[in-house]
C-alpha positions, 0 to 999 in steps of 0.5 A: 623297810619295815613295811616292805617286810610286812608286805612281803610276808603277807604275800608269802603267807598267802601262798604258804600252805599249812595244814591245807590252808594258807598261813595268812588264813589264821587269825593270830597271823593277820591280826599280829601283822595288823599290830605291826602295821599299826605300831609303824603308823604310830612311830611315823606320827612320832617322827612327824611331830618331831620333825615339826617341832625341829622345824619350828626351832623347838628342842626335839632331844626328847622326841627324837630320842623316844623315836629312836628308841621306838623305831629301834624296838619296832625293827627288832620286833617286825623282823622277829615276827615276819621271820617266824611266818616265813620259817626256814625260808626266812633265813634265806641270804636274799630274803629282806626279812633275813636282812632286816632281822640282821641289819635292823639291830644296828638301829638300836645300837648306832647312834646311841643305844636303847639304853642311852636313849632311855637315860635321855628320856628319863634325864628330860622327864626329871626322873634321873637320881641326882648325883651326889658328891 
């Protein structure tokens, strides 16, 4: 869904004219979309690393928590950035970016919130304060 949102946004920004030129012709737009695509690839690499470790029988709690944290935040970031370039069209019910904006939020909530993932990661790093009775 993230790549689809970017692909559809690119297509839309090629067509949408602002001040007599396509929105995509603005450097800030195509650079931002390139940054988001790079983040998707980096996140995919983390996923593949965790999958490889899992197949090898390793404990992947730390990597899986990092991946869930990263992809949840990236869902929000991609949805927000793409929606910005769609303008009012981005809020139309049948728009895939609008659906990502609405439904993608669940990624950071379902199965453990971002804060829970951060707690798991911090615990694995040994940085949580010790509990004293």
